[in-house]
N, C-alpha and C positions, 0 to 999 in steps of 0.2 A: 520289677521296674518301675521306677517313676521318670517322667516327662516333667523337666519343668519348663517352661516357656519365661524367658528374662531372666538371663543369665547375670543378672548386677549384684551389688556387693551387698544389698540386703539378704538376697537369698543366700548367697554364701556365706554369711555370718548368723543365718538365721534357720530355716527350714533344713539346708543341707548338716547344718551344726545337730539339728535334733535327731534328723534320721542316720547321720555317723552313729550317735551315741543310742541310739533305738537298737542299731545292729541288724545285718543280713538283707540289707537293700542297698539297691545301687541308683543314680540318678544320670539320666539323659540332661544335659542343660541345652538350652538353647537360645543362643542370642537372636536379636532382632536383625543388625545389619552388620555391627562391627566384629572384627577379626581378632582384637586385640587379645581378649580372655581370653576365647578358646585356643587360640596360636598359643599364648603361654601356658595354659594348662597342659594342652597337647605336649609340649616340649619339656616340662615338668614332670610327667608322667602321671597328671591329674593331681596331682599335692600342690597343695597351697596354704598360707598362715593365717590365722585368725588371732588377732590381738585385743584382748578385754582392758581396754584404758579407763583403771579406776583412777581417783584425785590422786594417789600417790604412785602407783605402780602398775607395770603391765604384766597381764598374763598371757604367753603366748600358746598356742597350740597347732597341730598339722591336722589339715582335714583334705581327706582323699576319698570321698563319698561319691563324687563325679568321675563317672567312667568313660564317659563318652561328651560331645559337645557338637552342635551344629550350627550353623548360621541361616536363619530361615531367609533373609534375601537372597543366597545363593543355592540353597538344596531344600526350597518349598517341598516337594515330591517326598524326600527324606525324612523329613518331619511330620507330614502325613502319615506315611508309613508306620513311622515309631508310635505314633498316637493310636494307628490303627491296628496295630499289635496285637496279639493276644497275651504276650509276655508283660504289656503295660497294663498295670491297673489303677495306676492315680495320675491324674495331670496336676501338676500346680503350677501357679500362675502369680508373677510379680511383674505385670505391663504397666503399672500406675495407672492413676487415676483417667489421665487422658487417653488409655488404652483401649477404654471401655465404650468403643464406638465399633460397630461392624468394619472390617479391613484389616489388613495387616495379620497379626498373630490371631485375633478372634476367628479370621475366615480359616487357616489353618487348621486351627482346634474343631471347628465347625465341619470341615470336611474328613477329619481323621475321625470324628465320632459318625459321619453317615457311612464311613469304609468299616463299621466296625460293627458286630452284632454282640458282641459279650459285654457282661457288664464292664461299667466304668465308674470311677469315682473323680470328679473334678474339684480342686479346693483352690478357690482365689484367696491369696496373700497381700491383698493389697487394702488400701484404708478405703474401701467403699463402703457405705452402709448397707448392711444385710447382702455382702457380696454376692454369696452363692446364688442368691433370688435374682439377684440383677443378672448374672452370667445365665441362667436358666432360662431368663425372660428373652435376650438377648439371643441366645441360640435357637432356644424352642427345641430344646433338646428329646429326645427319646425317654420313654420310661426306662429304660436300661442304664442311664446316666444319671448317679447321684450328684447332686451339686448344696454340700454342707455350706455353711457359712462358718467362717473363721474370725479369730480377732487375732492380730499380731503385734507386737510393740517390742522395738530396740534400736536405739538412735546408732546408725551407721554414716559416718561422714562419706565424701565422696574420696575413693581412696586414688591414691597416684601410683601405685605400683600393682597390676593386676593380677600378682601371686601374694599380695600382702594386704587382710582387711582388719582396718582397725573399727572397733565398736565398743560402747559401753558396756559393763559387765552386766547391766540387767537384759532380760531377755523373757516375754511371755508368748505363749501362742494358747489360744482358746481353741477347739474345732469341736464342732458339733458331730456327734458320734453315728456314725454310718456301717453300713453291712459291706461286706466285700474283704479282701485282704489289705493290711495295711500295717507299716512299721510300728512297732509298740513304742509309739512316741512317748504314750504317758509313762514310761520307764526314764525316758531322758528329759522330763521336765514339764511337758506340754498338760494343758488339762483337759480333756475330754468329757463334754457337757451336753446333755439335752438342746439347750437354747443359748446360744451365743447375744442373744439382745441386751441382756442387761450388762455384761462386759464390753460389750461395744458403747451402749449409751455410757457407761461410768469413762471409760476412756475418751470418748469424744466431747465430752461436756468438761471433764475434769481435765484430764491431759492436753489434748489437743484445745480446749479451749483456753487453758492457760497459757501455752504457746502462743495465742493467736492474740491474748492481751497482752502480754510480752514485746512480741514485734510492734502491736499496734502504738504503746506507749514507751517504748526501750529506743526504738530509730529515733525519734525523734530527739532525744537526748544523747543520741549519737553513739548509742549502747550498739555493738556488732553480732554480740553471739548471747545465746540464752545464761549462759553463766555469766556474763558479764551484767546483763539486766539484771539477775537475781540475787546480785552481790550487791545491786544498789539498795540501800534500806528502804526508802520509801515506795520503789516499784515490789521489793520483797513483801513489805506491809500490806499494801493493795492488791498482790494477787493471794495474801492471804484472806483479808476481807472477802475479795471476791467468790473464793471457795466456801468461806464457811458461810456465810450471809445470802447468797444467791447461787450458788452453783451445786454445791451438796445438798441442800435441801431439794431440788428436783431430781435426786439420784436415789431411786427405790433400792431396798436390801439386794445384794449381788451374792449371790451361794459361794460360801468359803472364801469371802473378802470382807476383811476389815478396813472400813471406807479412811478411818482414820489415820491407819497406818498406811494406806497405799496413797494417800495424800504426802505423808511425812516421806514416806521412801523417793515418790515423785520428786519432792522439792530437793532433795541429796540428789536425785540424778540431774536436777536443772545445774545444780550448785558444782558439778564435775567441771574442773578449768582445764582437763586435758581433751575433753571432748568438744570440738568446734562447731557447735550445732547453731548456724547462721541464722539471725532473724531475717534479712532479706530472704533467703529461701522461704522461710514459712511465710512472709507477708505475701508471696506471690499468690495471685487467684484469692484474695483476700476475699472478695464479695461471695463467692461460693463458700469457701469454709467459716464465716461468720453465718450463713444461713444454714449449714448444717451443725456448727457448733453453739452458737449463740444464741440468736433470734428463739428457737423453740424453748430452749429454758427461760428468757424473759418473756414469753407469751405465756408461761405458768407461773410467774408471778406476778403480785398485784402491784410494786413498785420497784422495778428493776433497775436502779440508779446506777450501780455498777457496771454492768452488763452494756446499758445505754449509752455509758462514758466511754468504753471500748470501742464500740460501734461507731461513735463519733469520731474519737482519734484515729479509725481506721478510715475516717471519708465516706461512710455509707450511714 
């Protein structure tokens, strides 16, 4: 059994899909406060639809790997019991970056860990640098709990229907290898590696850095989505220069990844006009995002003209 904390759209379009495709495992999802998704899943016998929305067509599939769900605000003791249960081997999390402070879900996780003595693996699937190490530091967990780092990537717009999740076709999950029971996620397309750091740096600077640049430069021009911004010839040319001249030179080799192909795939994802990835959402918390995504790259370059232009456009 896997207990997942944070029953949002990203989890349902990402880790849940990998887990169903791996076979043999079930998920107990935990929503923070809202009953909407929990009630809808229960009424529909735990079945929902994931739509992969490409530039020209949709591909639908049914997902039913979530077999139970709880609402943490109403059932904290039940959540702790599930985490503490010897039948639970893995806890995964998508609680957003703002959730990485003690309180709420992390307190429940800590109390569940304290209540068990058998081994457990905790996998953060949030966009937090070195997410496993961050969790270990926050929880001060005992030695029988493993905290591998992971890197996740899939654009999943906010859904309007609790039983239908729309996502782009692309999906990536990189997981540091760990001992103990786990689904055969690699058979479902996940990458099991010794160290996620090179993959994390690649995504943070190339994909997330490009997103930050598109938001900073695209919003003043009246663009509202990533697809609109990258369709602007001036902005696409700028992003290519930013990548080729200032971001790619700061990325060391990534095992099994052709960085040139990664960039072209990334830009093709940006162009998908049927995925509404809003620039306003990307721009939220820009100061922290720039500190993570762009300033370290600028510090490694002798003359970072383009990165500094993005930072200035963002107002920092």
